[in-house]
Each structure stands twice: as structure tokens, then as C-alpha cells.
C-alpha positions in Angstrom: -123.6 -117.8 79.1 -126.6 -118.4 81.0 -127.1 -122.0 82.4 -130.9 -121.3 83.5 -133.1 -124.0 82.5 -136.9 -124.1 83.0 -138.6 -127.3 83.4 -141.9 -128.8 85.0 -142.9 -128.8 88.6 -142.6 -132.6 88.6 -139.0 -132.2 88.2 -138.9 -131.0 91.9 -139.4 -134.6 93.1 -137.8 -136.7 90.3 -137.1 -140.2 91.3 -133.6 -141.6 91.9 -133.8 -144.9 90.1 -132.9 -145.4 86.5 -135.3 -145.4 84.0 -137.7 -148.3 83.8 -136.6 -149.4 87.4 -139.0 -149.6 90.4 -138.3 -146.4 92.7 -139.1 -148.1 95.8 -137.3 -151.3 95.6 -134.3 -149.2 94.2 -134.4 -146.9 97.3 -135.0 -150.1 99.6 -131.6 -151.4 98.0 -129.7 -148.2 98.6 -131.0 -148.3 102.5 -130.0 -152.0 102.7 -133.3 -153.1 104.2 -136.9 -153.3 103.0 -139.2 -150.5 103.8 -142.7 -150.7 105.9 -144.2 -147.6 104.7 -147.9 -147.1 104.0 -150.2 -144.6 102.3 -151.6 -141.8 104.3 -155.2 -142.1 105.6 -157.8 -139.4 104.8 -157.8 -138.1 108.3 -154.1 -137.7 108.3 -154.0 -135.7 105.2 -156.9 -133.3 106.4 -154.6 -133.0 109.7 -151.5 -132.4 107.6 -153.4 -129.9 105.5 -154.6 -127.9 108.7 -151.1 -127.7 109.8 -150.1 -125.8 106.8 -148.6 -128.7 104.7 -149.2 -129.3 101.1 -148.1 -131.8 98.6 -148.0 -132.4 94.8 -149.8 -135.7 95.5 -150.5 -137.1 98.8 -150.5 -140.6 97.7 -146.7 -140.0 97.0 -146.2 -139.3 100.6 -145.6 -142.4 102.5 -145.3 -142.9 106.4 -144.5 -145.6 108.8 -146.1 -146.6 111.9 -146.4 -144.7 114.4 -147.2 -141.5 112.5 -148.3 -138.4 114.4 -149.2 -135.8 111.9 -149.2 -133.0 114.4 -145.3 -133.1 114.3 -145.6 -132.0 110.5 -146.2 -128.2 110.2 -145.5 -125.9 107.2 -143.8 -128.1 104.8 -144.2 -128.8 101.1 -143.5 -132.1 99.7 -142.7 -133.0 96.1 -142.3 -136.6 94.6 -141.9 -139.7 96.4 -141.1 -138.9 100.1 -140.9 -141.6 102.5 -141.3 -140.9 106.3 -140.0 -143.1 108.9 -141.5 -143.5 112.4 -142.6 -140.2 114.0 -143.8 -139.9 117.4 -143.1 -137.2 120.1 -139.5 -136.9 121.4 -136.7 -134.8 121.7 -133.0 -135.5 120.4 -130.0 -134.1 122.1 -126.7 -133.6 120.4 -123.9 -131.3 120.4 -125.4 -129.2 123.5 -128.7 -128.8 121.6 -132.1 -130.3 122.1 -134.4 -130.5 119.2 -137.8 -131.7 119.0 -138.7 -134.6 116.6 -140.7 -133.5 113.6 -140.7 -131.8 110.4 -141.3 -128.2 110.2 -140.9 -125.2 107.6 -139.1 -127.2 105.0 -139.5 -128.0 101.2 -138.8 -131.9 100.9 -138.6 -133.3 97.4 -137.8 -136.9 96.7 -136.3 -137.9 100.1 -136.2 -140.9 102.5 -136.4 -139.7 106.2 -135.6 -142.3 108.7 -137.1 -142.9 112.4 -137.4 -140.2 114.6 -135.8 -137.6 112.6 -135.6 -133.6 113.4 -135.9 -131.7 109.9 -136.7 -128.0 110.8 -136.2 -124.7 108.6 -134.6 -126.3 105.4 -135.1 -124.2 102.5 -134.6 -127.0 100.0 -134.1 -130.8 100.8 -133.9 -133.1 97.8 -132.7 -136.2 96.7 -131.5 -137.0 100.2 -131.6 -139.9 102.5 -131.6 -139.0 106.2 -130.8 -141.4 108.8 -132.8 -142.6 112.0 -132.3 -139.9 114.7 -130.4 -137.3 112.4 -131.1 -133.8 112.9 -131.1 -131.2 109.9 -131.9 -127.6 111.1 -131.6 -124.2 109.4 -130.0 -125.2 106.2 -130.6 -123.4 103.0 -130.1 -126.4 100.8 -129.2 -129.9 101.1 -129.4 -131.9 97.8 -128.0 -134.2 95.4 -127.7 -132.6 91.8 -127.7 -136.1 90.1 -124.3 -134.9 88.4 -122.2 -135.2 91.5 -119.6 -137.6 92.5 -119.6 -137.3 96.4 -115.7 -136.7 96.1 -115.0 -140.0 94.8 -112.4 -139.8 92.2 -111.5 -136.2 92.8 -108.2 -135.9 91.1 -105.4 -134.8 93.5 -102.3 -133.6 91.8 -99.8 -134.5 94.7 -96.0 -133.9 95.0 -95.7 -132.0 91.9 -97.8 -129.2 90.2 -97.9 -130.5 86.9 -100.1 -133.3 87.6 -97.8 -135.9 86.8 -98.3 -137.8 90.0 -102.1 -137.3 90.0 -104.0 -139.6 92.3 -107.9 -140.2 92.3 -109.3 -140.1 95.8 -111.8 -142.5 97.1 -113.5 -143.0 100.4 -111.5 -145.1 102.7 -108.4 -144.1 101.1 -105.1 -145.1 103.2 -102.2 -143.0 103.1 -100.5 -146.1 101.6 -103.1 -146.0 98.6 -102.3 -142.3 97.9 -98.4 -142.9 98.2 -98.3 -145.9 96.0 -100.3 -144.0 93.3 -98.2 -140.9 93.6 -94.8 -142.7 93.7 -95.1 -145.0 90.7 -97.3 -143.0 88.1 -95.8 -145.0 85.2 -97.0 -148.4 86.7 -100.2 -148.4 84.4 -101.7 -151.7 86.0 -101.2 -150.5 89.6 -102.7 -147.2 88.4 -105.8 -148.8 86.9 -106.4 -150.9 90.2 -106.0 -147.9 92.5 -108.6 -146.0 90.4 -111.2 -148.8 90.5 -112.6 -147.9 94.1 -112.9 -144.2 92.9 -115.2 -145.2 90.3 -118.2 -146.0 92.8 -120.9 -143.7 92.8 -123.9 -142.6 94.9 -127.3 -141.4 93.5 -128.5 -139.4 96.6 -127.0 -137.3 99.4 -126.8 -139.0 102.5 -126.9 -137.7 106.4 -126.1 -140.6 108.5 -128.0 -142.1 111.4 -127.6 -140.0 114.6 -125.8 -137.0 112.3 -126.6 -133.2 112.9 -126.6 -130.7 110.3 -127.4 -127.2 111.4 -126.9 -123.6 110.7 -125.4 -124.2 106.9 -125.8 -122.4 103.9 -125.3 -125.0 101.1 -124.7 -128.7 101.2 -124.6 -130.2 97.7 -123.7 -134.0 96.6 -122.4 -134.7 100.2 -122.5 -137.9 102.1 -122.1 -137.3 105.8 -121.4 -140.5 107.8 -123.1 -141.5 111.1 -122.9 -139.3 114.0 -121.3 -136.8 112.2 -121.9 -133.0 113.3 -121.7 -130.0 110.5 -122.4 -126.8 112.1 -122.3 -123.2 110.9 -120.6 -124.6 107.6 -120.5 -122.4 104.4 -120.4 -124.8 101.7 -120.2 -128.5 101.2 -120.1 -129.6 97.7 -118.9 -133.0 96.2 -117.7 -134.3 99.5 -117.8 -137.6 101.5 -117.2 -137.0 105.4 -117.0 -140.5 107.0 -118.0 -140.9 110.5 -118.8 -143.4 113.2 -120.0 -143.4 116.8 -116.5 -144.0 118.1 -114.8 -141.4 115.8 -117.3 -138.7 114.9 -116.5 -136.2 112.3 -116.9 -132.4 112.9 -117.2 -129.7 110.3 -117.6 -126.6 111.8 -117.9 -122.6 111.5 -117.3 -121.1 108.1 -115.8 -124.4 106.6 -115.7 -124.4 102.8 -115.2 -127.8 101.3 -115.4 -129.2 97.6 -114.3 -132.2 95.8 -112.7 -134.4 98.7 -112.9 -137.4 101.0 -112.4 -137.6 104.7 -112.1 -140.5 106.8 -113.8 -140.8 110.4 -112.5 -138.7 113.4 -111.7 -135.6 111.0 -112.1 -132.0 112.6 -112.5 -129.3 110.2 -113.5 -125.9 111.6 -112.8 -122.3 112.1 -112.9 -121.1 108.3 -111.1 -123.8 106.6 -111.0 -123.6 102.7 -110.3 -127.1 101.3 -110.6 -128.5 97.7 -109.5 -131.5 96.1 -108.4 -133.2 99.3 -108.2 -136.7 100.9 -107.8 -136.8 104.8 -106.8 -139.9 106.7 -108.5 -140.5 110.3 -108.3 -138.0 113.0 -107.0 -135.2 110.6 -107.6 -131.7 111.9 -107.6 -128.7 109.7 -108.2 -125.6 111.8 -108.2 -121.7 112.0 -108.4 -120.6 108.4 -106.3 -123.3 107.0 -106.2 -123.4 102.8 -105.4 -126.7 101.4 -105.9 -127.8 97.8 -104.4 -131.0 96.0 -103.5 -132.5 99.2 -103.4 -135.9 100.8 -102.9 -136.0 104.7 -102.0 -139.1 106.6 -103.8 -140.0 109.8 -103.4 -138.1 113.2 -102.1 -134.8 111.5 -103.0 -131.1 112.1 -102.8 -128.4 109.7 -103.8 -125.1 110.8 -103.2 -121.2 109.9 -101.2 -122.1 106.9 -101.2 -123.1 103.4 -100.6 -126.5 101.9 -100.8 -127.0 98.0 -99.9 -130.1 96.0 -98.7 -132.3 98.7 -98.6 -135.7 100.2 -98.2 -135.8 103.8 -97.8 -138.9 105.7 -99.4 -139.6 109.1 -98.6 -137.6 112.0 -97.9 -134.2 110.1 -98.0 -131.1 112.3 -98.2 -127.6 110.5 -100.3 -125.5 113.0 -98.2 -122.3 113.3 -98.9 -118.9 111.7 -98.3 -118.2 107.9 -96.0 -121.3 107.0 -96.4 -122.6 103.1 -95.9 -125.8 101.7 -96.2 -126.5 98.2 -95.4 -129.6 95.8 -94.0 -131.5 98.7 -93.8 -135.2 99.8 -93.2 -135.5 103.5 -93.0 -139.1 105.0 -95.0 -138.2 108.2 -93.9 -137.3 112.1 -92.9 -133.8 110.8 -93.2 -130.4 112.2 -93.5 -127.1 110.1 -92.6 -124.2 112.1 -94.2 -120.6 111.8 -93.2 -118.6 108.9 -91.6 -121.4 106.9 -91.8 -121.2 103.1 -91.3 -124.5 101.6 -91.0 -125.1 97.8 -91.7 -121.4 97.3 -90.1 -121.0 93.9 -90.0 -122.6 90.5 -86.4 -123.1 89.3 -87.6 -123.2 85.6 -90.5 -121.8 83.7 -92.3 -125.2 84.4 -94.0 -125.9 87.6 -92.0 -129.3 88.0 -90.3 -128.9 91.2 -90.5 -131.3 94.1 -89.6 -131.7 97.6 -89.2 -135.0 99.4 -88.4 -135.2 103.2 -88.0 -138.1 105.3 -89.9 -138.9 108.6 -89.3 -136.5 111.3 -88.6 -133.3 109.0 -88.3 -130.3 110.9 -87.9 -126.7 109.2 -87.4 -124.0 111.7 -89.0 -120.5 111.8 -89.0 -118.6 108.7 -86.8 -121.4 106.9 -87.1 -120.8 103.3 -86.3 -123.6 101.1 -86.7 -123.9 97.1 -87.4 -126.8 94.9 -85.9 -129.3 94.2 -84.8 -130.5 97.5 -84.4 -134.0 99.4 -83.9 -134.8 102.9 -83.1 -137.7 105.1 -84.9 -138.4 108.1 -85.0 -136.4 111.0 -83.1 -133.3 109.5 -83.7 -129.9 111.5 -83.2 -126.7 109.4 -82.3 -123.8 111.5 -83.8 -120.4 110.7 -82.5 -119.1 107.2 -83.2 -118.6 103.5 -81.5 -121.4 101.7 -81.0 -120.3 98.2 -80.2 -123.3 96.3 -81.2 -127.0 95.9 -80.3 -129.6 98.7 -79.6 -132.9 98.9 -79.1 -133.9 102.6 -78.4 -137.7 103.1 -77.4 -137.7 106.7 -80.2 -138.6 109.1 -80.8 -136.9 112.6 -78.7 -133.7 111.4 -78.9 -129.9 111.9 -78.5 -127.7 108.9 -77.7 -124.1 109.1 -77.2 -121.4 106.5 -74.1 -119.3 107.7 -74.8 -116.1 105.8 -72.2 -114.1 107.1 -69.2 -116.8 106.2 -71.4 -117.6 103.0 -71.1 -121.3 103.6 -73.7 -124.2 104.6 -73.1 -126.0 107.6 -74.1 -129.4 108.5 -74.0 -131.2 111.9 -74.8 -135.0 111.6 -76.2 -137.0 114.3 -77.4 -133.6 116.0 -80.4 -135.0 117.6 -78.4 -138.0 119.3 -75.7 -135.6 120.5 -77.7 -132.6 121.6 -81.5 -133.2 121.7 -81.9 -136.9 122.9 -84.8 -136.0 124.8 -86.9 -134.9 121.9 -85.9 -138.3 120.1 -87.2 -140.2 123.4 -90.2 -138.0 123.2 -91.0 -138.7 119.9 -90.7 -142.4 120.1 -93.7 -142.4 122.4 -95.9 -139.4 121.6 -96.9 -140.4 118.0 -98.0 -143.7 119.3 -99.9 -142.1 122.4 -101.6 -139.6 120.0 -102.7 -142.4 117.4 -106.6 -141.9 117.9 -107.5 -144.5 115.1 -110.2 -147.2 116.6 -109.4 -149.5 113.9 -105.7 -149.5 113.0 -106.0 -150.8 109.2 -102.3 -149.8 108.8 -99.4 -150.1 110.8 -97.4 -146.7 111.3 -93.9 -147.0 112.5 -93.3 -144.2 114.8 -89.9 -145.1 116.5 -87.1 -142.6 115.3 -84.7 -145.6 115.2 -86.2 -148.2 113.0 -84.9 -150.1 109.7 -85.2 -147.2 107.3 -83.3 -144.8 109.7 -80.8 -147.5 110.5 -79.9 -147.8 106.8 -79.8 -144.1 106.4 -77.1 -144.1 109.4 -75.1 -146.8 107.8 -75.0 -144.7 104.4 -74.2 -141.6 106.3 -71.2 -143.6 108.1 -69.8 -144.1 104.9 -70.2 -140.5 103.6 -68.5 -139.2 106.6 -65.5 -141.7 106.3 -65.0 -140.6 102.8 -65.2 -137.1 103.6 -62.8 -137.3 106.6 -60.4 -139.0 104.4 -60.6 -136.4 101.8 -60.1 -133.7 104.5 -57.0 -135.6 105.6 -55.7 -135.9 102.6 -56.2 -132.0 101.6 -54.4 -131.5 105.2 -51.5 -133.5 103.9 -51.0 -131.6 100.9 -52.2 -134.3 98.5 -54.5 -133.7 95.6 -57.8 -135.6 96.1 -59.2 -135.1 92.7 -58.1 -138.3 91.5 -58.7 -140.4 94.6 -61.3 -142.9 94.2 -64.3 -142.9 96.8 -63.2 -146.4 98.3 -59.8 -145.0 98.9 -60.8 -142.1 100.5 -63.2 -143.8 102.8 -60.7 -146.3 103.7 -58.4 -143.4 104.9 -61.1 -141.9 106.8 -61.8 -145.2 108.7 -58.3 -145.5 109.6 -58.1 -142.3 111.0 -61.4 -142.5 112.9 -60.1 -145.8 114.4 -56.5 -144.5 115.3 -56.9 -141.1 116.3 -60.5 -139.6 116.3 -59.1 -136.4 118.0 -57.0 -135.6 115.1 -60.1 -136.5 113.0 -62.1 -133.8 114.9 -59.8 -131.0 114.2 -60.1 -131.6 110.2 -62.0 -129.2 107.9 -64.3 -131.5 106.6 -66.3 -130.6 103.6 -69.0 -132.3 102.1 -70.0 -132.7 98.4 -73.4 -133.0 96.6 -75.3 -131.5 99.5 -75.9 -128.1 97.8 -76.2 -127.2 94.2 -73.9 -124.2 94.6 -70.2 -123.3 94.5 -69.9 -122.3 98.0 -68.5 -124.7 100.9 -70.6 -127.3 102.7 -68.8 -127.6 105.9 -69.5 -130.9 108.2 -69.3 -129.7 111.8 -68.0 -132.3 114.5 -67.5 -134.9 112.1 -65.7 -137.4 114.0 -68.1 -137.0 117.1 -70.9 -137.4 114.6 -69.6 -140.8 113.0 -69.3 -142.1 116.9 -72.8 -140.9 117.7 -74.2 -142.8 114.5 -72.2 -145.9 115.7 -73.8 -145.6 119.3 -77.3 -145.2 117.6 -76.9 -148.4 115.8 -75.7 -150.5 118.8 -78.8 -148.7 120.6 -81.1 -149.8 117.9 -79.7 -153.3 117.7 -79.9 -154.0 121.4 -83.3 -152.8 122.0 -84.5 -155.3 119.1 -82.6 -158.1 120.7 -83.8 -157.4 124.2 -87.4 -157.1 122.9 -87.2 -160.5 121.3 -85.8 -162.0 124.4 -88.7 -160.6 126.3 -91.2 -162.1 123.5 -89.4 -165.5 123.9 -88.3 -165.8 127.6 -87.5 -169.6 127.2 -85.3 -169.3 124.0 -81.5 -169.7 124.2 -78.6 -168.2 122.1 -78.7 -170.5 119.3 -82.6 -170.3 119.0 -81.9 -166.3 118.6 -79.2 -166.6 116.2 -81.3 -169.2 114.3 -84.8 -167.1 114.4 -82.6 -163.8 113.3 -80.6 -165.3 110.8 -81.0 -164.3 107.0 -79.6 -161.7 104.8 -79.6 -157.9 105.7 -82.4 -156.0 104.1 -80.6 -152.7 103.2 -83.4 -150.9 101.2 -86.8 -150.0 102.6 -89.8 -148.0 101.7 -92.1 -146.1 103.6 -95.7 -146.9 102.3 -97.9 -144.2 104.0 -96.1 -144.7 107.4 -95.6 -148.3 107.2 -91.9 -149.7 106.4 -91.8 -152.4 103.9 -88.6 -153.9 102.2 -88.1 -152.9 98.7 -88.5 -156.5 97.3 -91.9 -156.6 99.3 -93.1 -153.2 98.1 -92.4 -154.5 94.4 -94.2 -157.7 95.2 -97.1 -155.5 96.7 -97.3 -153.4 93.5 -97.1 -156.5 91.2 -99.9 -158.1 93.1 -102.2 -155.2 93.0 -101.6 -154.8 89.3 -102.3 -158.3 88.6 -105.6 -158.0 90.5 
């Protein structure tokens, strides 16, 4: 069915303001300042016409002082067009020098700022161009009157069935997306988080100092100050925030629709993105394909496909041919080449999910199916993992031993064999944080309250599994034994004879949804390593407190640090909160 519609020529320059409102006052309100435009003089109109310009009505073309008509050539004007100060000059940006002026462009119902350069634009309509902006060699740049500029774009995160849908909005923090996706049944919270997404613009915007050149189609887009858009194929229904300190870059071949990007983002080299929300300093590169994705600050996605995923800050996925779908990854992760994560539905419904803690690291060509859950800093060795996984032990190495038909789990692997990587991670993510204004604290230390509590839980599991292994070695039936009794036996053996505990065949239960064995390697050594990690974490924090309070006495420290231990922590967009604080935050947001 054809959507072709015929109308009058006057529709080319239709007003922005609602019916009955004053158009000039309405535009001044959008600009945030009063205008100082004037009507053209007769001599200026004659000069413009000699230069090949034409207009529906010259009394609807307003200019500012100074105005040099020699800088306007071969343009046509429709509707109310307001032009800022126009004097000879050259704008230099992104290695290019462009003369100030308007040439070879159709301009309809636009506000042009001071000292702009608009050259060879096929159709510029319902647009506000900021001071000193450059728009050159663009097929069309317009607002349709029906776009949302990416505000309220529905992102189906963490699950393909839309149950965790989030409404994107300009300025969205990773914590906002995480709150909305994590508690979909909290109706009051969901209503509050949808409020910012209800904001709407009526015109396209190219911010002050921005540059747009060599682009085919830009519709219903807001491009922030100092943004650079060069060689993009299509931008539709998007907001690209940008600042002088953190300019955004959208480059060659980019095709973007229905999304918002925060300052400092780079989207270049043939990226295809739809329904997205990008945090600050996110890079989408080299043909990446993303859809229904929220990406946290300081992340990189390249050469891969990511769908229906919530990725918290410092996510790295820049190697060839990886695939990630229906996942929530809690940040500081690294996805290797060829990894396919969440690649199969295990039922007829697309309802599978993958949840991975901080520091998730699947190795080369790893294949993981839904549904899976991983503790922090789990490293997966190369292999095809055929069943659902629930790995509660942090800093572990997981291996699929296909020849022996068993799964092998080495707890505390990072501490025992890759401590350099842990130390490097402790500073590299902080060093790579390029945010100018840190609106949210992001925890980057591998040893933090969340991982410390995971270590406590992992030690308890190891004690139970070692106790069960000791009982089996003694010929006793462990089926009727309680978890507490097995854990007590494991603790006693670890304390009395760790060498004997190390020789046991320790099996883990509940880690893989299959009938094959899950073997725990070096269980006793891992238990000791976990204890070392907790000691290191505790001493590091005590020393930090003492450095901050050099005059304090021991009694002062014990008094200041007294209180109940917080055992449940929530990672909200990279920031750690106790579970009671997170619940209180949700309640406060829902109550308004």
C-alpha cells in the first residue's frame, strides 16, 4: 500500500509551534534565548536573487546583524527561516577548512546560528543549527514531526521475550537500565523510570560547533555540541549527546536508529545499531551489529553481534565473530574471538537468560547455552559447554574435558596462577575511565564487597564438597548426610590435614544441568587461596582507613568500623550497594 501523500508547497516550510502559538516566541523558547533577527532590506533581497537564491516569501527569511548576502548562493528558502550573524570567515574542524555561508541548499523552516557553514544540503527542514556548526554534503537532514529522537525507544534487555523491556532516554545511566531490567514487576519504579523517556523535541538539532558532512540521511536526530558525523549512511530517531570535553564521533557507514548515546561515544566503520542506549565513552567499531542493547561506560564492541543484552561498564568485546544474546554481564568483562554465548533456545520460547558477574571471561570459541549464571571473574577455557551452568565460585577456571566426559572446575585460579592479571585489572579499568563528570561510582577493584561475599559462599561450598569426598573415600553413604554435617567434616579435614584433603576426588553438585561429573581441581589449595584473598582484602582496607585517619588509635578504628556485616550486595550499573540500600532506593524512586 502506497504511503504517498500530496500537499501544498507551503507544507515545505510548516511551522514548529502548536496551532495557535506564536512561532517566533516558540522557537526562542527552544533556543533558550531571545532572537535579534530582522527583515531583509530591499537591496539585500536583490543581491540574494542575483546570487541564484529564491524564497516563497522573502519576508519570512529573517537575518541578524551583520549579514553579508554575498555568502548566500544558490539556495531556496521555505517557511520561516532565521539566519544568525553571517560574516566572512572559515571554520576549521576535523582536519577540514570550510567557509562560513550558505550554498546550494534547500532550507525549510530552520533556525541557523551565528557563523554557520551549510553547503550542498539536499533538504534541510525543521532543524536548529547551532553557532559555528558545519553541515556539508548531506542528502537530507530533517525532522518529520513524528519522531521521538530515540527517547522512549523500547530495549528488550536480558531476554528476548520483552519481559525486561526498558525505555531509553537521553542521559540514562547504566544503573537506570539495570534497575528497570532487574525489577520488571515493580510497577511504581517502572513508571518513574519511564518519565524521562516521555520528553520530546519538535525539531532536529545540530549543536554548536558540531560538524555533519558526507552523510546520506539524517532524520529526527539530535546531535550534541561539537559532535562529528562524517560519512554516516543513516541516522534516524537518535540522540547523540556530545560536549567540548567529550565530543561524539559517528563515522563511515554507520546506520543508527532508535537509540541514545552519551558523550564521548565513537560509532564508526560500518556499525549497524538499532534500539540502543550507550553510556559515556562507548566505542562501536568495525562492523559491529547491535540491537536491543544497553552498554555501560568505557566499553568497546567491535567485529561482533550483540543482541538483547545489558552490559555494565568496561565491557570488552572487540575480537572477530563473537556472538552474545539475551545476557546481563556485570562489567569488566572480555569476550574472546569466536565465542557464542546464549546461542540456543532450550525450549520453544525465547525465554533463556545468561547472567555473568564482574570480570566474566569466556575464552576462544567458547559456546555456552541458556540458561547460565556465573560468579565474578570466571574464566571459561575453549570448548563447547553443552548444558546449563551455575558456577557460584568466583575467580575460577572452568574447562570442558570432552575426552573424559566431565566438567572441571578450578576455584581461585586467578589468585593461584594469574595474580598479575588481577593486579592489572585493579588499575587498568580506573585508568581507562575517561568520563569527565563521574555521575556514578563504578567499582573496578576485583576484591570488593561483592566478590568478598562470593568468596565466603565459595569456601562454604568447598568445605561441603570436601566433606562429601572424604565420606565417600571412607566408604560412607553421603545421601542422607546434611549439608552442615558434611561442611563440618570438610572444615576439620582442611584444618587437620590439608594434604589429605588435596588428594580427594572432590565433586561439585548443582554446577551443570547434566548427569556427568563436575570435578573440582585442587580444592584444598583453592580453599586456602580464598582465605588469603580475604586476608589481603581486609588488610588493604584497614591500611587505607589508617592512611585516611593517621591520628586515629586502634580503639577509634574498632569503633568506626563496628557494625553488622553486610552479606548481600547488589551491583547497580557498576556501583555496589547493599541489598537493603538498593531496596530503599527502589522504594524512594517509586514513591517519587
